[in-house]
C-alpha positions as CSV (number, residue, x, y, z in Angstrom):
1,M,6.6,-13.6,139.5
2,E,2.9,-14.5,139.3
3,I,1.2,-14.4,136.0
4,S,-1.3,-11.6,135.6
5,A,-4.8,-11.8,134.1
6,A,-3.5,-10.2,130.9
7,G,-0.7,-12.8,130.7
8,L,-3.1,-15.7,131.3
9,N,-5.5,-14.4,128.7
10,L,-2.6,-14.1,126.2
11,I,-1.9,-17.9,126.6
12,K,-5.6,-18.8,126.6
13,R,-6.3,-16.9,123.4
14,F,-3.7,-18.7,121.4
15,E,-4.0,-22.1,122.9
16,G,-7.7,-22.1,122.6
17,C,-9.9,-24.4,124.8
18,R,-11.4,-27.6,123.5
19,L,-13.2,-29.8,126.0
20,K,-13.0,-32.9,123.9
21,A,-9.7,-34.6,123.1
22,Y,-8.3,-34.0,119.6
23,P,-5.2,-35.4,117.8
24,D,-2.0,-33.6,117.3
25,P,-2.2,-31.5,114.1
26,G,1.1,-32.7,112.9
27,S,0.9,-36.5,113.5
28,R,-2.9,-36.6,113.3
29,G,-2.6,-38.9,116.3
30,A,-0.6,-38.9,119.5
31,P,-0.1,-36.9,121.5
32,W,-3.8,-36.3,122.1
33,T,-4.6,-32.9,123.4
34,I,-7.4,-31.4,125.4
35,G,-8.3,-28.1,127.3
36,Y,-5.7,-25.4,126.8
37,G,-3.1,-27.5,125.0
38,H,-2.9,-30.2,127.8
39,T,-1.3,-33.5,126.9
40,G,-0.5,-36.6,128.9
41,A,-1.3,-40.3,129.5
42,E,-4.7,-39.3,130.8
43,V,-5.7,-37.7,127.5
44,V,-7.2,-40.4,125.3
45,P,-9.5,-40.4,122.3
46,G,-13.0,-39.7,123.3
47,L,-12.1,-37.9,126.6
48,V,-14.4,-35.0,127.5
49,I,-13.8,-32.6,130.4
50,T,-15.4,-29.6,132.1
51,Q,-14.2,-26.0,131.8
52,A,-13.1,-26.2,135.4
53,Q,-10.9,-29.1,134.7
54,A,-9.4,-27.4,131.6
55,E,-8.5,-24.4,133.9
56,A,-7.0,-26.6,136.5
57,W,-4.8,-28.4,134.0
58,L,-3.7,-25.1,132.5
59,R,-2.5,-23.8,135.8
60,A,-0.6,-27.0,136.5
61,D,1.0,-27.0,133.1
62,L,2.0,-23.4,133.5
63,A,3.6,-24.2,136.8
64,H,5.9,-26.7,135.0
65,S,6.7,-24.1,132.4
66,Q,7.4,-21.4,135.0
67,R,9.8,-23.7,136.9
68,A,11.6,-24.4,133.6
69,L,11.7,-20.7,132.7
70,E,13.2,-19.7,136.1
71,T,15.8,-22.4,135.8
72,L,16.8,-21.8,132.2
73,L,16.9,-18.0,132.6
74,A,18.3,-17.8,136.2
75,G,19.8,-14.4,136.8
76,V,18.2,-12.7,133.8
77,V,16.3,-9.5,134.7
78,L,12.8,-9.4,133.2
79,N,9.9,-7.1,133.8
80,Q,6.4,-8.5,134.1
81,G,5.5,-8.2,130.5
82,Q,8.7,-9.8,129.3
83,W,8.4,-12.6,131.8
84,E,4.9,-13.4,130.7
85,A,5.8,-13.3,127.0
86,L,8.6,-15.8,127.6
87,L,6.3,-18.0,129.7
88,S,3.9,-18.1,126.8
89,F,6.7,-18.9,124.5
90,C,8.1,-21.7,126.7
91,F,4.6,-23.1,127.2
92,N,4.2,-23.2,123.4
93,V,7.6,-24.5,122.2
94,G,8.7,-26.5,125.3
95,A,11.5,-26.2,127.8
96,G,13.8,-28.2,125.6
97,A,13.5,-25.8,122.7
98,L,14.0,-22.8,125.0
99,G,17.1,-24.4,126.5
100,R,18.7,-24.9,123.1
101,S,17.7,-21.5,121.7
102,T,19.8,-18.5,120.7
103,L,17.3,-16.5,122.6
104,R,18.3,-18.1,125.9
105,R,22.0,-17.8,125.0
106,R,21.7,-14.1,124.3
107,L,19.7,-13.3,127.5
108,L,22.2,-15.2,129.6
109,A,25.0,-13.2,128.0
110,G,23.4,-10.0,129.3
111,E,21.9,-8.6,126.1
112,P,18.9,-6.3,126.7
113,A,15.8,-8.4,127.1
114,A,13.6,-6.1,125.0
115,Q,15.9,-6.3,122.1
116,V,16.4,-10.1,122.3
117,I,12.7,-10.8,122.5
118,R,11.9,-8.5,119.6
119,E,14.6,-10.1,117.4
120,E,14.4,-13.8,118.4
121,L,10.7,-14.6,118.9
122,P,9.8,-14.0,115.2
123,R,12.2,-16.8,114.2
124,W,9.9,-19.4,116.0
125,I,7.0,-19.6,113.6
126,H,7.5,-23.2,112.2
127,P,5.8,-25.6,111.5
128,L,2.5,-23.7,111.7
129,P,2.1,-20.3,109.9
130,G,-0.5,-19.4,112.6
131,L,2.4,-18.9,115.0
132,I,3.3,-15.6,113.3
133,K,0.3,-14.0,115.1
134,R,1.2,-15.6,118.4
135,R,4.9,-14.4,118.3
136,A,3.7,-10.9,117.4
137,A,1.3,-10.9,120.3
138,E,4.0,-12.1,122.7
139,I,6.3,-9.3,121.5
140,R,3.6,-6.7,122.0
141,H,2.9,-8.1,125.5
142,A,6.6,-7.9,126.3
143,E,6.7,-4.3,125.3
144,R,3.7,-3.3,127.4
145,L,4.4,-0.1,129.4
146,T,5.8,-1.8,132.5
147,P,8.3,0.0,134.6
148,T,11.7,-1.5,135.2
149,V,12.8,-0.8,138.8
150,L,15.8,-2.1,140.7
151,A,15.8,-2.6,144.4
152,V,18.8,-0.3,145.0
153,P,19.4,0.8,148.6
154,Y,19.1,4.6,149.1
155,C,21.9,6.8,150.6
156,C,21.5,10.5,151.5
157,Q,24.6,12.7,151.4
158,N,23.0,15.1,153.8
159,N,23.2,12.8,156.9
160,S,26.8,11.9,156.4
161,T,28.8,11.5,159.6
162,T,31.8,13.0,157.8
163,A,32.6,16.6,156.9
164,H,32.2,15.8,153.2
165,G,28.4,15.6,153.0
166,P,27.8,18.8,150.9
167,R,30.2,17.5,148.2
168,M,29.8,13.7,148.2
169,C,27.0,13.2,145.7
170,F,29.3,11.4,143.4
171,S,30.4,9.0,146.2
172,S,26.9,8.5,147.5
173,S,25.6,7.6,144.1
174,C,28.4,5.1,143.3
175,A,28.0,3.7,146.8
176,M,24.3,2.9,146.1
177,A,25.2,1.1,142.9
178,V,28.1,-0.8,144.5
179,D,26.0,-2.0,147.5
180,F,23.3,-3.2,145.1
181,L,25.8,-5.1,142.9
182,R,28.0,-6.3,145.8
183,P,25.5,-6.9,148.7
184,G,27.2,-7.4,152.0
185,R,30.3,-5.5,151.0
186,F,29.8,-2.9,153.6
187,D,29.2,-3.0,157.4
188,P,25.4,-2.7,158.0
189,G,26.1,-0.9,161.2
190,R,27.5,2.2,159.4
191,Q,26.3,4.4,156.6
192,I,27.2,2.8,153.3
193,D,28.3,5.9,151.5
194,D,30.5,7.0,154.4
195,Q,32.3,3.7,154.2
196,Y,32.6,3.9,150.5
197,L,33.9,7.5,150.7
198,E,36.8,6.2,152.8
199,L,37.9,4.0,149.9
200,V,37.6,6.9,147.4
201,L,39.7,9.3,149.5
202,G,42.5,6.7,149.5
203,Y,42.7,7.3,145.7
204,G,42.1,11.0,145.4
205,D,39.4,13.7,145.7
206,S,35.7,12.5,145.8
207,T,34.9,14.6,142.7
208,E,37.5,12.8,140.6
209,A,36.2,10.0,138.3
210,S,39.5,8.2,138.5
211,A,39.3,8.0,142.3
212,Q,35.7,6.6,142.0
213,L,36.7,4.0,139.5
214,Q,39.6,2.8,141.7
215,A,37.3,2.6,144.7
216,I,34.8,0.6,142.6
217,A,37.6,-1.8,141.5
218,A,38.6,-2.2,145.2
219,C,35.0,-3.5,145.8
220,G,35.5,-6.2,143.1
221,L,33.6,-4.5,140.3
222,T,34.5,-3.2,136.9
223,A,33.2,0.2,135.6
224,E,34.2,3.0,133.2
225,F,33.5,6.7,133.2
226,R,31.8,7.7,130.0
227,Q,30.6,11.0,128.4
228,D,28.4,9.5,125.7
229,G,25.3,8.6,127.5
230,T,21.8,8.4,126.1
231,I,18.5,7.5,127.6
232,A,18.6,4.2,125.6
233,D,22.0,3.4,127.3
234,L,20.4,3.8,130.7
235,I,17.4,1.7,129.7
236,A,19.7,-1.1,128.4
237,Q,21.8,-1.0,131.5
238,L,18.7,-1.2,133.8
239,E,17.3,-4.1,131.8
240,R,20.6,-5.9,132.5
241,G,19.9,-5.3,136.2
242,I,22.6,-2.7,136.6
243,P,22.0,0.8,138.2
244,A,23.7,3.7,136.5
245,P,25.3,6.7,138.3
246,V,24.8,9.9,136.2
247,G,26.3,13.3,136.3
248,W,24.2,16.4,135.4
249,L,23.8,20.1,135.9
250,H,21.3,20.9,138.7
251,Q,21.4,24.7,138.7
252,G,19.8,27.3,136.4
253,P,16.6,27.0,134.4
254,V,16.1,23.9,132.3
255,E,16.6,26.0,129.1
256,Q,20.1,26.9,130.3
257,P,21.4,24.4,132.9
258,A,24.4,25.5,134.9
259,G,26.4,24.6,138.0
260,V,29.5,22.5,138.7
261,G,27.5,19.3,138.4
262,H,25.7,16.8,140.5
263,W,25.5,13.0,140.7
264,S,22.6,10.7,141.3
265,V,21.9,7.1,140.3
266,A,19.3,5.8,137.9
267,I,17.5,2.8,139.3
268,G,14.6,2.4,136.9
269,W,12.7,3.5,133.8
270,D,8.9,4.1,133.4
271,P,8.1,4.0,129.7
272,S,4.5,5.1,130.3
273,E,5.7,8.5,131.6
274,R,9.1,8.4,130.0
275,S,10.7,9.0,133.3
276,V,13.9,7.9,134.9
277,L,13.5,6.6,138.4
278,M,16.3,8.2,140.3
279,H,17.9,7.9,143.8
280,D,19.0,11.5,144.3
281,P,21.3,11.7,147.3
282,N,20.6,15.4,147.8
283,G,16.8,15.3,147.7
284,E,14.1,16.2,145.1
285,A,15.4,18.4,142.4
286,D,13.5,21.3,140.7
287,L,14.1,20.2,137.1
288,V,12.4,23.2,135.6
289,G,13.7,26.1,137.7
290,G,16.9,24.6,139.0
291,G,18.0,23.9,142.6
292,Y,16.0,21.7,144.9
293,V,12.4,21.5,146.0
294,T,13.6,19.9,149.3
295,T,16.8,18.4,150.6
296,A,15.2,16.7,153.6
297,I,16.8,13.4,154.5
298,G,15.3,10.6,152.4
299,S,13.4,13.0,150.1
300,G,15.5,12.0,147.0
301,K,14.5,8.3,147.1
302,A,13.0,6.9,143.9
303,Q,12.3,10.3,142.4
304,R,10.7,10.4,138.9
305,Y,12.8,12.6,136.7
306,S,11.3,13.2,133.3
307,E,13.3,12.5,130.1
308,R,12.1,15.9,128.8
309,N,13.5,18.0,131.6
310,W,16.1,15.9,133.3
311,G,17.5,14.7,129.9
312,R,18.3,18.3,129.0
313,R,20.2,18.7,132.2
314,W,22.1,15.5,131.6
315,M,22.9,15.7,127.8
316,V,23.8,19.4,127.9
317,E,25.9,19.2,124.8
318,G,23.3,17.4,122.8
319,P,22.1,13.8,122.3
320,G,24.7,11.2,123.4
321,S,26.7,13.5,125.7
322,G,25.6,12.4,129.1
323,W,28.1,11.7,131.8
324,W,27.7,8.3,133.5
325,I,29.4,5.4,135.2
326,A,28.9,2.2,133.2
327,F,29.2,-0.8,135.5
328,S,29.8,-4.3,134.0
329,K,27.7,-7.2,135.1
330,P,29.3,-8.8,138.2
């Protein structure tokens, strides 16, 4: 990622800029500091620099912090706001402190980034009380309304080369998640969901959760079928970098959903609109009236399904009743 203007301003605001070298507040001596918290052998008592030099040193110092952050948190999925908040944190406390932190341990263990940042950053306020404000600002920055979107490949059930197209939404949805989590598992010369369907049919009917789970296991992944889903569960899963196949009722009006059920895969969450970004293998659903606006090939890619309307079709029996496939981190 590249730091945004908002992220850069966050760091500038709390580092402050002083164009004349000053002693460390703790030691009242070395290390001498100048600009936006820059230290080094070149910073000596009496040194005066220009604003342009302060900006250049800040960029160089941030590059070091960025490399440290990318190394220490390799594999951790962060949105832009979370990444910039942790860059500010790393720049402030140092890579060594980040490397030893519980914050890092929890993120590497796959805990939701939003929760870890919210709980761990407030612990880092010593030795200066003024850090309370900085940690609070970093948390606010991490919680900016930034969408989480996974680059999940899209499959359309309506162009299947098999005779199962009209009833393979479950397989197409799971196939998209499997291909994202196990890239290279399928032959790129053939449709991904058709190849995955062959595995499923070896274990049972494509509408059976047990057959899907066995096919997923055959692909080297672990998952479970659950009937307790909430929007918070989907968000947590997406923040871990894992797409979530979901089963819901696509017929009838939103006030009284009906039908035998349909499956799609959640690939993202936009908190500004409170919408689930969805790869729907059948097309663009009419969440209010029921049925589909269009089933044209490719029309279901990255649809924005509102929590308000889609959520009622998913959690038909009330909060915490959504059907979904919970993949474990590979």
